[in-house]
C-alpha positions as CSV (number, residue, x, y, z in Angstrom):
1,M,-0.2,0.1,0.3
2,T,1.1,3.8,-0.2
3,S,-0.1,6.9,1.4
4,S,0.8,8.9,-1.8
5,Y,-1.7,9.1,-4.1
6,T,-4.9,11.6,-5.0
7,L,-8.4,11.9,-3.9
8,E,-9.0,11.2,-8.0
9,E,-6.9,8.2,-7.6
10,L,-8.6,6.8,-4.6
11,L,-12.2,7.4,-6.0
12,I,-11.1,5.6,-9.4
13,A,-10.0,2.6,-7.1
14,R,-13.2,2.6,-4.7
15,M,-15.5,2.3,-7.9
16,A,-13.6,-0.1,-9.5
17,R,-14.2,-2.6,-7.1
18,E,-18.1,-2.6,-7.4
19,F,-18.0,-3.5,-11.2
20,R,-18.8,-7.3,-12.0
21,G,-18.1,-9.6,-14.8
22,G,-20.6,-10.8,-17.8
23,R,-21.9,-7.2,-17.9
24,L,-21.3,-3.6,-19.7
25,G,-19.2,-1.1,-17.6
26,V,-20.3,2.6,-18.0
27,G,-19.1,5.5,-15.9
28,A,-21.0,8.9,-16.9
29,T,-18.1,11.1,-15.4
30,I,-14.4,10.9,-16.2
31,L,-13.3,9.1,-13.0
32,A,-16.3,6.6,-13.5
33,D,-15.2,5.9,-17.0
34,L,-11.6,5.4,-15.5
35,S,-12.8,2.7,-12.8
36,A,-14.3,0.7,-16.0
37,R,-11.1,0.4,-17.1
38,L,-8.9,-0.3,-14.3
39,A,-11.8,-3.3,-13.2
40,K,-11.4,-4.2,-16.6
41,A,-7.7,-4.1,-16.7
42,L,-7.1,-5.8,-13.0
43,Y,-10.3,-7.4,-11.9
44,V,-13.1,-8.1,-14.7
45,P,-11.9,-9.1,-17.9
46,D,-14.8,-9.7,-19.5
47,L,-16.4,-6.7,-18.6
48,F,-17.8,-5.1,-21.3
49,L,-16.6,-1.5,-22.2
50,T,-18.3,1.0,-24.9
51,T,-17.9,4.5,-26.2
52,I,-20.5,7.2,-25.1
53,S,-21.9,6.8,-29.0
54,R,-21.9,2.8,-28.7
55,A,-20.3,3.0,-32.0
56,A,-16.9,1.3,-30.5
57,A,-18.0,-1.8,-28.0
58,D,-16.2,-4.4,-26.5
59,P,-12.9,-2.9,-26.7
60,A,-9.5,-3.6,-25.2
61,V,-8.3,-1.1,-22.3
62,H,-7.3,2.1,-23.7
63,A,-5.8,5.3,-22.2
64,K,-8.3,7.7,-21.9
65,S,-8.5,10.7,-24.0
66,F,-10.6,13.6,-25.9
67,S,-10.4,11.1,-28.7
68,D,-12.4,7.9,-27.1
69,E,-14.6,7.4,-29.8
70,W,-11.5,6.5,-32.4
71,M,-9.1,5.5,-30.1
72,L,-11.5,2.7,-28.8
73,D,-12.4,1.8,-32.1
74,G,-9.1,0.5,-33.4
75,T,-9.7,-2.8,-31.1
76,A,-13.5,-2.6,-30.4
77,R,-15.0,-6.1,-31.8
78,M,-18.4,-4.6,-32.2
79,S,-20.6,-1.7,-32.7
80,L,-23.5,-1.5,-30.9
81,G,-27.4,0.1,-32.3
82,W,-29.7,1.7,-29.8
83,E,-32.1,-1.2,-30.3
84,E,-28.9,-3.5,-29.4
85,M,-28.3,-1.8,-26.2
86,F,-31.9,-1.5,-24.8
87,R,-31.8,-5.2,-25.3
88,L,-29.0,-5.2,-22.8
89,I,-30.4,-2.6,-20.5
90,A,-33.7,-5.0,-20.3
91,Q,-31.8,-8.0,-19.6
92,Q,-29.7,-6.5,-16.6
93,K,-26.7,-6.5,-18.3
94,L,-26.0,-2.5,-17.6
95,Q,-23.9,-1.5,-14.8
96,I,-23.3,2.1,-14.5
97,W,-22.2,4.9,-12.4
98,I,-24.4,8.0,-12.9
99,G,-23.0,11.4,-12.2
100,S,-26.2,12.9,-10.4
101,V,-26.5,16.5,-9.6
102,Q,-28.9,16.2,-6.7
103,I,-29.3,13.0,-4.4
104,D,-31.9,12.5,-1.6
105,R,-31.5,10.1,1.3
106,T,-33.9,7.5,-0.3
107,G,-31.9,7.5,-3.9
108,A,-34.0,9.5,-5.5
109,S,-31.5,11.3,-8.2
110,N,-32.3,14.4,-10.4
111,I,-29.8,15.6,-13.5
112,S,-32.4,17.4,-15.4
113,V,-33.5,20.9,-13.7
114,I,-32.4,22.8,-10.6
115,G,-35.6,25.1,-9.3
116,D,-38.8,24.5,-10.0
117,W,-39.6,23.1,-13.4
118,N,-41.3,26.0,-15.2
119,R,-39.1,28.5,-14.1
120,P,-35.7,26.5,-13.5
121,R,-32.7,28.1,-11.8
122,A,-30.4,25.8,-14.2
123,Q,-31.1,23.5,-17.0
124,L,-29.3,20.4,-17.1
125,I,-29.1,17.5,-19.6
126,G,-32.2,16.2,-18.9
127,A,-33.3,12.8,-17.2
128,R,-31.6,11.2,-19.8
129,G,-31.1,7.4,-19.8
130,I,-31.7,7.4,-16.3
131,P,-35.9,6.4,-16.9
132,D,-34.3,3.3,-19.2
133,D,-31.8,2.2,-16.6
134,L,-34.4,2.0,-13.7
135,W,-36.3,-0.6,-15.3
136,G,-33.0,-2.6,-16.6
137,C,-30.4,-2.1,-14.1
138,E,-30.0,-4.2,-11.1
139,R,-28.8,-1.0,-9.4
140,L,-27.7,2.5,-10.0
141,N,-24.4,3.6,-8.7
142,F,-23.6,7.4,-8.2
143,H,-20.6,9.5,-8.3
144,I,-21.5,13.2,-7.0
145,R,-18.0,15.2,-7.2
146,N,-18.8,17.9,-5.0
147,H,-20.4,16.8,-1.8
148,T,-22.7,20.0,-0.8
149,P,-25.9,20.5,1.0
150,K,-26.9,21.5,-2.8
151,S,-25.7,17.8,-4.2
152,F,-27.0,16.1,-1.1
153,V,-30.8,17.5,-0.5
154,E,-34.0,16.5,1.2
155,K,-36.0,16.1,-1.9
156,V,-34.8,16.1,-5.6
157,D,-36.2,19.5,-7.9
158,F,-36.9,16.9,-10.7
159,L,-37.1,13.1,-10.3
160,C,-35.3,11.1,-12.9
161,G,-34.7,7.8,-10.9
162,F,-36.6,6.9,-7.9
163,G,-35.3,5.9,-4.5
164,R,-36.2,3.2,-2.5
165,N,-39.1,4.6,-1.5
166,P,-41.0,5.4,-4.8
167,G,-44.6,5.6,-3.9
168,F,-45.8,5.0,-7.6
169,G,-47.7,2.4,-6.4
170,K,-48.1,-1.7,-7.1
171,Q,-45.7,-2.7,-10.3
172,T,-44.7,-5.8,-11.8
173,T,-41.4,-4.8,-12.9
174,A,-39.1,-3.0,-9.3
175,P,-37.1,-0.6,-10.3
176,A,-33.3,-0.2,-10.1
177,A,-32.2,0.0,-6.2
178,P,-30.1,2.7,-5.6
179,G,-26.5,1.1,-4.6
180,I,-23.4,2.5,-3.6
181,V,-22.7,6.7,-3.7
182,V,-19.0,7.9,-3.9
183,S,-18.6,11.8,-3.2
184,D,-15.1,13.5,-2.1
185,L,-15.6,12.9,1.3
186,G,-16.9,9.3,1.5
187,V,-18.7,6.5,0.4
188,F,-22.5,5.5,1.2
189,D,-25.1,2.9,0.7
190,F,-29.0,2.4,1.6
191,G,-28.8,0.3,4.5
192,G,-29.8,2.8,7.0
193,P,-33.2,3.0,8.7
194,D,-36.0,2.2,5.8
195,G,-33.8,2.2,2.9
196,T,-32.2,5.7,3.7
197,M,-28.4,6.6,3.2
198,R,-26.2,5.9,5.8
199,V,-21.9,5.7,5.8
200,V,-20.0,3.0,4.5
201,S,-16.4,4.8,4.6
202,L,-15.0,8.2,5.2
203,H,-11.9,9.0,3.2
204,P,-8.9,9.9,4.8
205,G,-8.9,12.9,7.3
206,V,-12.7,13.3,6.8
207,T,-15.1,13.4,9.9
208,F,-18.7,12.7,10.2
209,A,-19.1,16.5,11.1
210,K,-17.9,17.5,8.7
211,V,-19.7,15.0,6.5
212,Q,-23.2,15.9,8.4
213,E,-22.3,19.5,7.7
214,Q,-22.7,19.4,3.9
215,T,-25.4,17.0,3.8
216,G,-28.6,18.4,3.5
217,F,-30.6,15.7,5.7
218,E,-29.2,14.0,8.7
219,L,-27.3,10.4,8.1
220,P,-27.2,7.9,11.2
221,D,-24.1,8.6,13.1
222,P,-21.7,5.7,12.2
223,G,-20.0,6.2,15.6
224,P,-16.1,6.2,16.0
225,E,-15.6,2.8,14.4
226,V,-16.4,3.9,10.9
227,A,-14.3,2.6,8.2
228,V,-11.4,4.7,6.5
229,T,-11.9,4.4,2.6
230,A,-9.2,1.6,1.6
231,A,-6.2,3.3,-0.1
232,P,-5.7,2.3,-4.0
233,T,-3.2,-0.1,-4.3
234,E,0.2,-0.1,-5.6
235,E,-0.7,-1.9,-8.7
236,E,-3.8,-0.2,-9.0
237,L,-1.9,3.2,-8.9
238,H,0.5,2.0,-11.7
239,V,-2.6,1.1,-14.2
240,I,-4.3,4.5,-13.2
241,R,-1.0,6.4,-14.0
242,N,0.8,4.5,-16.9
243,V,-2.2,2.5,-18.6
244,I,-5.7,4.5,-18.6
245,D,-4.8,8.3,-17.8
246,P,-0.9,9.0,-18.1
247,A,-2.2,12.1,-20.0
248,G,-3.8,12.9,-16.3
249,M,-7.3,13.6,-17.6
250,R,-9.0,12.5,-13.8
251,R,-7.2,16.4,-13.3
252,L,-10.1,17.4,-14.9
253,E,-12.3,16.6,-12.0
254,S,-10.4,17.8,-9.3
255,S,-9.9,21.2,-7.5
256,E,-7.4,22.0,-10.4
257,A,-9.9,21.7,-12.9
258,S,-10.3,24.8,-15.5
259,G,-10.4,25.9,-18.8
260,R,-6.8,26.3,-19.1
261,L,-6.1,22.5,-17.9
262,M,-8.7,21.1,-20.3
263,R,-7.0,23.3,-23.4
264,E,-3.3,22.1,-22.1
265,L,-4.0,18.8,-22.0
266,W,-5.8,18.6,-25.5
267,E,-2.8,20.6,-26.7
268,R,-0.4,17.9,-25.3
269,E,-2.8,15.3,-26.8
270,E,-2.6,17.0,-30.3
271,A,1.4,16.9,-30.2
272,A,1.5,13.6,-29.1
273,R,-0.9,12.7,-32.2
274,A,1.7,14.3,-34.8
275,A,4.5,13.4,-33.8
């Protein structure tokens, strides 16, 4: 084990440990996408990777780049049309980390609007695939970059995905259960009272008091013996730094993130391609 790692490397390693074999592994954030590649490289060799457009499906493990659609196509064994993709989702073959903007104590999620639907303060990407994933996935995992009372809320402003207590009446098919939530402060699940959120582990140096201060609802106190999120191994760090992200694109979801950093990474990638 090592003590020299970044928060982003910690999160990539922690999310990678949730993937299971024989399924698609999708990450909707940069760190979650890298976690799928790490899982395939080290733990789940039969994990099925795909690009955002699904044009390149089941590729080998590649370094992440701004040109993923083209880079992964070089080793992809197939492409997926949307019909095939939805068939796989319907067969519970998809496991995904969603970059939710809001989540509540029961796991209800929002990636659509902030504020009232008729006059929102912010318009986001829309419900997108969550309603489809909801009826095909076994569970939905969430990577929330910034743990604040604005992201961990008492009630989501717009319901894109049901939580533990959907309250929509009797259905023949159960919606996906909320699974693991990973933020910059800790790891959470929904094993608390009545299926509510609770702490699984806190990242090194983070206290429960800090987490509660940054959460818009009350969490069960885990007590003094709360687990600390396991550090990435030397092997995981080697793969992250030298195989799947040698360019350091994980920094785009760190405190260093900026337009200048994005331009720097893009220019470096273009220069390497031209060399």
